[in-house]
C-alpha positions as CSV (number, residue, x, y, z in Angstrom):
1,M,14.9,31.5,-34.2
2,P,15.0,30.5,-30.5
3,P,17.3,27.6,-29.5
4,A,15.9,24.1,-29.4
5,P,14.7,23.1,-26.0
6,E,17.2,21.0,-24.1
7,M,16.4,17.3,-24.2
8,P,16.8,15.2,-21.1
9,D,19.7,12.7,-20.9
10,L,17.7,9.5,-21.7
11,Q,20.4,7.3,-20.2
12,K,20.0,9.0,-16.8
13,V,16.4,10.3,-16.8
14,K,13.7,8.1,-18.4
15,T,10.7,10.1,-17.0
16,V,9.9,13.5,-15.7
17,I,7.0,13.9,-13.3
18,A,4.4,16.4,-14.3
19,M,1.0,17.3,-12.8
20,S,-2.0,16.3,-14.9
21,E,-4.4,19.1,-15.5
22,N,-7.5,17.0,-16.2
23,T,-8.2,15.1,-13.0
24,D,-9.5,16.1,-9.7
25,N,-6.7,14.5,-7.7
26,A,-3.8,15.9,-9.9
27,T,-2.5,12.6,-11.0
28,L,1.2,12.3,-11.5
29,L,1.9,11.6,-15.1
30,Q,5.3,10.6,-16.5
31,N,6.6,12.4,-19.5
32,A,7.9,10.0,-22.2
33,Y,10.4,10.5,-25.0
34,D,11.2,8.4,-28.0
35,E,14.7,7.3,-29.1
36,A,15.3,10.6,-30.8
37,G,14.4,12.6,-27.6
38,R,11.0,13.8,-28.9
39,R,8.3,14.1,-26.4
40,L,5.5,11.5,-26.5
41,S,2.1,11.5,-24.7
42,P,2.6,11.2,-21.0
43,K,1.9,7.9,-19.2
44,L,0.7,6.9,-15.8
45,P,3.2,5.1,-13.5
46,S,3.0,1.3,-14.2
47,H,1.4,0.6,-10.8
48,V,-1.5,3.0,-11.5
49,K,-4.4,1.7,-13.7
50,N,-6.7,3.9,-15.7
51,Y,-10.1,2.2,-15.3
52,L,-12.8,3.0,-17.8
53,I,-16.0,1.5,-16.4
54,D,-19.4,1.4,-18.1
55,I,-22.4,2.4,-16.1
56,D,-25.6,0.8,-17.4
57,G,-25.5,-3.0,-17.0
58,T,-22.2,-2.8,-15.1
59,I,-22.6,-0.8,-11.9
60,C,-26.4,-0.8,-12.0
61,D,-29.2,-2.4,-14.1
62,D,-29.1,-1.5,-17.8
63,V,-31.1,1.7,-18.4
64,P,-31.5,2.8,-22.0
65,N,-31.1,6.5,-23.0
66,E,-34.7,6.5,-24.1
67,E,-35.8,6.1,-20.4
68,P,-33.9,8.8,-18.6
69,D,-36.4,9.0,-15.7
70,R,-35.1,5.6,-14.6
71,M,-31.5,6.9,-14.4
72,A,-32.3,8.7,-11.2
73,T,-33.8,5.8,-9.4
74,V,-32.0,2.7,-10.6
75,E,-30.3,0.8,-7.8
76,H,-26.5,0.4,-7.8
77,Y,-24.7,-2.9,-7.5
78,P,-23.1,-2.9,-4.0
79,D,-20.1,-5.0,-5.1
80,A,-19.4,-2.5,-7.8
81,L,-19.4,0.4,-5.3
82,E,-17.1,-1.6,-2.9
83,I,-14.5,-2.6,-5.5
84,L,-14.4,0.7,-7.5
85,N,-14.0,2.7,-4.3
86,H,-11.3,0.3,-3.2
87,W,-9.4,0.8,-6.5
88,Y,-9.9,4.6,-6.2
89,D,-8.5,4.5,-2.6
90,E,-5.5,2.5,-3.9
91,G,-4.6,5.4,-6.2
92,H,-6.0,4.1,-9.5
93,Q,-7.9,6.4,-11.9
94,I,-11.6,5.7,-12.1
95,Y,-13.5,7.1,-15.1
96,F,-17.0,6.1,-16.1
97,F,-17.2,5.6,-19.9
98,T,-20.9,5.6,-20.9
99,S,-23.3,5.7,-23.8
100,R,-25.3,8.2,-21.9
101,T,-25.3,11.5,-23.6
102,D,-24.4,15.0,-22.4
103,E,-28.1,15.7,-21.7
104,H,-27.9,12.9,-19.0
105,R,-24.8,14.5,-17.3
106,Q,-26.7,16.0,-14.3
107,V,-28.8,13.0,-13.4
108,T,-25.8,10.7,-13.9
109,E,-23.4,12.6,-11.7
110,E,-26.0,13.2,-9.0
111,W,-26.7,9.5,-9.0
112,L,-23.0,8.5,-8.8
113,N,-22.5,11.0,-5.9
114,R,-25.7,10.1,-4.0
115,H,-24.6,6.4,-4.0
116,G,-21.1,7.2,-2.9
117,F,-19.0,6.3,-6.0
118,K,-15.5,7.8,-5.9
119,Y,-14.3,8.7,-9.4
120,H,-12.2,11.2,-11.4
121,G,-14.6,11.8,-14.3
122,V,-17.3,10.7,-16.7
123,V,-16.8,10.3,-20.4
124,Y,-20.2,10.6,-22.2
125,N,-21.4,9.6,-25.7
126,K,-19.7,6.2,-26.0
127,P,-20.9,4.6,-29.2
128,R,-23.9,2.4,-28.5
129,G,-24.3,-1.2,-29.5
130,G,-21.3,-3.0,-27.9
131,N,-18.9,-5.2,-29.9
132,Y,-16.1,-2.8,-29.1
133,H,-12.6,-3.2,-30.5
134,W,-10.2,-0.6,-29.1
135,I,-7.1,0.3,-31.1
136,D,-4.6,2.5,-29.3
137,N,-0.9,3.1,-29.1
138,H,-1.0,2.5,-25.3
139,I,-1.5,-0.8,-23.5
140,V,-5.2,-1.7,-23.4
141,K,-6.7,-4.4,-21.2
142,A,-10.3,-5.4,-21.4
143,T,-12.5,-7.1,-18.8
144,R,-16.0,-8.2,-19.6
145,Y,-18.4,-7.7,-16.8
146,K,-20.4,-10.9,-16.1
147,G,-22.6,-9.9,-13.1
148,K,-20.3,-9.5,-10.2
149,F,-17.4,-7.2,-9.2
150,T,-14.4,-8.9,-7.5
151,E,-10.7,-8.3,-7.5
152,L,-9.3,-9.1,-10.9
153,V,-7.4,-12.3,-11.7
154,V,-5.0,-13.0,-14.6
155,E,-6.0,-15.4,-17.4
156,S,-4.6,-15.9,-20.9
157,H,-6.8,-15.6,-24.0
158,H,-6.2,-15.3,-27.7
159,I,-6.4,-11.7,-28.9
160,E,-6.4,-10.0,-32.3
161,V,-3.2,-8.0,-33.1
162,F,-1.5,-6.3,-36.0
163,P,1.2,-8.4,-37.5
164,D,4.8,-7.2,-37.0
């Protein structure tokens, strides 16, 4: 049996920088370890946000999957383009998370590129219907789009959590 891999000294080294393999810009991820020294899922540095942005009704008018011909011609929202590209240029991760299906991949990515959106990827096949409730072991923040992209501000609201 080979010897167990050497664990980092958690008192001296909290993170190890590793290159991500799943983004175009080779994002630096931080390896994480639990109290016993077991490796956990990597995390982005705290100053980098991982934005997941819807497409239809958020960066352009809402186009249902049943009308794919409109996906190629719908106008983008200029404020969305400006803010998202600004966040990208600041070093944040920009992913579009859409209910469009894999069959809409070509028209979607051609549209994003034609309008000048900077992004790292597109996640297709998001469940349709809204009313999302995301449960994750990582920090999750949600912002409801209400018709205009601006810089974000901090507000306090009640949220649903699991009891301790």
